[in-house]
C-alpha positions in Angstrom: 16.5 16.9 2.9 13.6 14.9 2.5 12.4 13.3 -1.0 8.4 12.5 -1.4 8.0 10.6 -4.7 4.3 10.7 -5.4 1.8 12.0 -7.7 -0.2 15.4 -7.8 -3.5 14.1 -6.6 -2.2 11.9 -3.6 -3.8 13.6 -0.7 -2.2 10.9 1.9 1.4 12.8 0.7 -0.2 16.1 1.5 -0.5 15.0 5.4 3.2 14.5 5.2 3.9 17.5 3.5 2.0 19.5 6.2 4.0 17.9 9.0 7.2 18.6 7.2 6.2 21.9 7.0 5.2 22.4 10.5 8.7 21.3 11.6 10.3 23.4 8.8 12.5 20.6 7.5 13.8 20.9 3.8 11.7 18.7 1.3 11.4 18.1 -2.5 8.1 16.6 -3.9 8.6 14.5 -6.9 5.2 14.3 -8.5 6.5 11.8 -11.0 3.9 12.2 -13.6 5.7 15.7 -14.3 8.9 14.1 -15.0 8.8 15.1 -18.8 8.7 18.6 -17.8 11.8 18.3 -15.8 15.6 18.8 -16.5 17.5 15.4 -15.4 21.1 14.6 -15.0 22.5 11.1 -14.0 26.2 10.1 -13.8 27.4 6.6 -14.3 29.1 7.1 -10.9 28.8 7.5 -8.1 25.4 6.7 -6.9 24.4 10.1 -5.7 25.3 12.0 -8.8 22.0 13.0 -10.2 19.8 16.0 -10.3 16.1 16.7 -11.1 15.0 20.4 -11.8 11.4 21.6 -12.1 9.7 25.0 -12.0 13.0 26.5 -10.8 13.6 24.0 -8.1 16.4 21.5 -8.2 17.1 18.4 -6.1 20.7 16.7 -6.2 21.3 13.3 -5.0 23.6 14.0 -2.5 21.1 16.3 -0.8 18.8 13.3 0.0 18.8 11.9 3.4 15.7 10.1 3.6 12.8 9.3 1.2 8.9 8.3 1.0 8.0 6.3 -1.8 4.2 7.0 -2.1 2.1 5.7 -5.1 4.2 7.7 -8.1 2.1 8.7 -10.9 3.0 7.3 -14.6 5.4 9.9 -16.7 3.1 12.0 -19.0 4.3 13.1 -22.4 4.0 17.0 -23.0 5.6 16.7 -26.6 2.8 16.7 -28.9 2.0 15.4 -31.5 3.3 12.2 -30.7 2.0 9.0 -32.4 1.4 5.7 -30.0 4.6 4.4 -30.9 6.6 7.5 -29.9 4.7 8.1 -26.9 5.1 4.7 -25.5 9.1 5.3 -26.3 9.3 8.4 -24.3 7.1 7.0 -21.3 9.4 3.9 -21.2 12.3 6.2 -21.2 11.3 8.1 -18.3 10.4 5.0 -16.5 13.7 3.6 -16.7 15.4 6.5 -15.6 13.0 6.9 -12.5 13.3 3.2 -11.6 17.6 3.4 -11.8 16.9 6.5 -9.5 15.0 4.4 -7.2 17.9 2.0 -6.7 20.2 4.9 -6.0 18.0 5.9 -3.0 18.7 2.7 -1.2 19.2 3.0 2.3 17.2 6.3 2.2 13.7 4.9 1.8 11.0 4.6 4.6 10.0 1.4 2.4 11.7 0.9 -0.7 10.0 0.3 -3.8 11.7 -3.1 -4.3 10.5 -4.3 -0.8 7.1 -3.0 -1.4 6.9 -4.9 -4.5 8.0 -8.2 -2.9 5.7 -7.5 0.3 2.7 -7.2 -1.8 2.7 -11.1 -2.7 -0.4 -12.1 -0.6 0.6 -15.8 -1.0 3.7 -14.7 0.7 2.0 -12.6 3.5 -0.2 -15.5 4.1 2.6 -18.3 4.7 4.4 -15.7 6.9 1.4 -14.9 9.0 1.1 -18.8 9.4 4.9 -18.6 10.4 4.5 -15.8 12.9 1.3 -17.3 14.7 -1.5 -15.2 13.6 -5.0 -16.8 13.3 -5.3 -16.9 9.4 -8.5 -18.1 7.7 -7.8 -20.9 5.1 -7.0 -19.7 1.6 -6.9 -21.1 -1.8 -5.4 -19.3 -4.9 -6.8 -21.1 -8.0 -8.7 -20.4 -11.4 -10.1 -24.1 -10.9 -13.8 -24.3 -10.6 -13.6 -27.6 -8.7 -10.9 -26.4 -6.4 -12.8 -23.2 -5.8 -16.0 -25.7 -5.0 -13.8 -27.5 -2.6 -13.6 -24.4 -0.4 -17.4 -23.0 -0.9 -18.9 -26.4 0.0 -16.7 -26.7 3.0 -18.5 -23.4 4.6 -19.0 -19.7 3.9 -16.4 -18.2 1.8 -15.5 -15.2 -0.1 -13.5 -14.1 -3.2 -11.2 -11.4 -3.7 -8.6 -10.4 -6.1 -5.2 -11.8 -5.7 -3.4 -8.5 -6.5 -5.1 -6.1 -8.9 -8.5 -4.7 -7.4 -8.7 -1.5 -9.9 -10.1 -1.7 -13.2 -8.9 1.0 -15.1 -10.4 2.2 -18.5 -13.3 4.6 -19.6 -14.7 4.0 -15.9 -12.5 2.8 -13.2 -14.0 0.4 -11.1 -13.2 -1.7 -8.0 -13.4 -5.3 -7.6 -14.7 -5.8 -3.8 -14.6 -9.0 -1.8 -17.4 -10.7 -2.4 -19.6 -13.6 -0.8 -19.1 -16.6 -2.8 -22.4 -18.6 -2.5 -23.7 -21.1 -5.1 -20.9 -22.0 -7.7 -22.6 -23.0 -11.1 -21.0 -24.9 -13.8 -21.6 -21.9 -15.9 -19.0 -19.7 -13.9 -16.1 -22.2 -14.8 -14.9 -20.1 -17.7 -15.0 -16.7 -15.8 -13.0 -18.4 -12.9 -10.6 -19.7 -15.5 -9.8 -16.4 -16.7 -7.4 -15.7 -13.9 -6.4 -16.7 -10.2 -8.5 -15.4 -7.4 -8.0 -15.9 -3.7 -11.0 -18.1 -2.2 -11.1 -17.9 1.3 -13.1 -19.2 4.3 -15.4 -16.7 5.8 -15.2 -15.3 9.2 -18.2 -14.0 10.7 -17.4 -10.6 11.8 -18.0 -8.5 14.9 -16.1 -5.6 13.1 -13.2 -5.0 10.9 -9.8 -3.8 12.4 -7.1 -1.6 10.2 -3.7 -1.8 12.2 -1.3 0.9 10.9 2.2 0.5 11.9 5.2 3.2 11.6 8.4 1.8 12.8 7.6 0.7 16.3 4.4 2.1 16.7 1.1 0.4 16.4 -2.3 2.6 15.8 -5.4 0.1 15.9 -8.4 1.0 14.7 -11.8 -1.0 14.8 -14.4 -0.3 11.7 -17.9 -1.3 12.6 -18.4 -2.5 9.2 -21.6 -4.8 10.3 -23.7 -1.9 11.1 -24.6 -1.3 7.6 -25.8 -3.9 4.9 -23.2 -2.8 2.4 -20.4 -3.2 4.4 -20.7 -6.3 5.8 -18.3 -8.3 3.4 -16.2 -5.5 2.4 -16.2 -2.2 4.4 -15.0 -0.2 1.4 -18.2 -0.9 -0.4 -20.4 2.0 -0.3 -18.4 4.5 0.8 -20.2 5.5 3.8 -19.0 8.4 5.4 -21.1 7.6 8.8 -18.9 4.3 9.1 -17.9 4.1 12.8 -14.2 4.2 13.5 -12.7 3.7 17.2 -9.4 3.6 18.6 -8.6 0.2 20.4 -5.6 -1.4 22.0 -4.4 -4.6 20.6 -3.0 -7.5 22.7 0.8 -7.4 23.4 1.3 -10.6 21.5 -0.6 -9.5 18.4 1.6 -5.9 18.4 4.6 -7.9 18.7 3.4 -10.3 15.8 2.6 -7.3 13.8 6.1 -5.7 14.1 7.5 -9.2 13.4 5.7 -9.2 10.1 6.9 -6.0 9.2 10.7 -6.9 10.1 10.3 -10.0 7.9 9.2 -7.9 4.9 12.0 -5.2 5.5 9.5 -2.7 5.8 9.1 0.6 8.3 5.2 1.1 7.4 2.4 -1.2 6.8 -1.2 -1.2 6.7 -2.4 -4.7 8.1 -6.0 -5.8 8.0 -7.8 -8.2 10.4 -11.5 -9.2 11.2 -12.7 -9.4 14.9 -15.0 -12.5 15.2 -18.0 -12.8 17.4 -15.7 -14.3 20.1 -13.3 -11.4 20.0 -10.6 -13.2 18.2 -8.6 -11.6 15.5 -7.9 -12.9 12.1 -5.1 -11.8 9.8 -6.3 -10.9 6.3 -3.2 -9.1 4.8 -1.1 -6.4 4.8 -0.5 -3.3 2.4 3.0 -1.9 2.4 1.7 1.3 1.1 -1.5 1.4 2.0 -3.9 4.6 2.5 -3.8 6.1 6.3 -5.2 9.7 6.1 -8.6 8.9 6.3 -7.7 7.0 9.9 -6.0 10.0 11.1 -8.9 12.1 10.3 -11.3 10.0 12.0 -9.4 9.0 15.1 -6.9 11.7 15.7 -3.7 9.0 15.6 -0.5 10.9 14.8 0.3 8.7 11.8 1.8 11.5 9.6 4.0 12.6 12.6 5.3 9.0 13.0 5.8 8.9 9.2 7.9 12.0 9.3 9.8 10.8 12.7 11.1 8.0 10.9 12.1 9.7 7.9 14.1 12.0 10.3 15.6 9.1 12.0 16.7 7.4 8.8 18.2 11.2 7.9 20.1 11.2 11.1 21.2 7.8 10.2 23.0 9.2 6.6 24.8 12.1 8.6 28.3 11.4 9.4 29.2 11.6 12.8 
């Protein structure tokens, strides 16, 4: 059985479910925000001695042959009235249970939660990219205005979050990549609040998203320079007419992408590049759990199929011969 660990609203997982259903494979979708509605059991030994039951369906540890970790939701307490302390206690206990479950699934993950967490370290990504021979724009991680100015005064530069781009709260907001122009003395306090990535800006011809699944490499050009609001960060503006095209990466860069995933112990990764005006590709970052459904929609790449292929390969490896 295939286990999908996700949340109710994740459309990307819906694509995987559709492909699994097309192949008529057994699966269990665990939307983890619903955990407080389940009945669970976990024995101290062996590792597969656990079960979760929800809405008349049960999954046991000895059934799981492969698992996909795809943005699980925080458990939501359903036992009102709870005060703030009680709610925090209940949610912490469920988080502890599910994290323990994750470790018991080692060897079955497409990408394990631990490897995803480690791979999200952007400074580490940049070091590995240098070691593997990618072209990498100069970047500095700092909260020091003087160190920031050294980069911006050397040439055009951009700033972006070190990790957390989403601001939660009453009104969710995204922090987009921003062109850093004149840094004023009055900016010192804001810069000092938290480290950011200050990076030399590469003048783009277009952006490139490379989706790697196992040994399959799906490369897409994103023509961000055709619209003013998407020129620095193609996600800004949410333009439905933003042109996406299939492209073929040079073989050496394809191999570097595969080697990067191997170094990060990943079977899936979404890698962002910039193509400059001379046609040279520059590595920006890799998202080990990045979105891909819109790429499949716009290009027809069989990404969901490639992911289920990998899950089936993992499942076969778990089957005794």
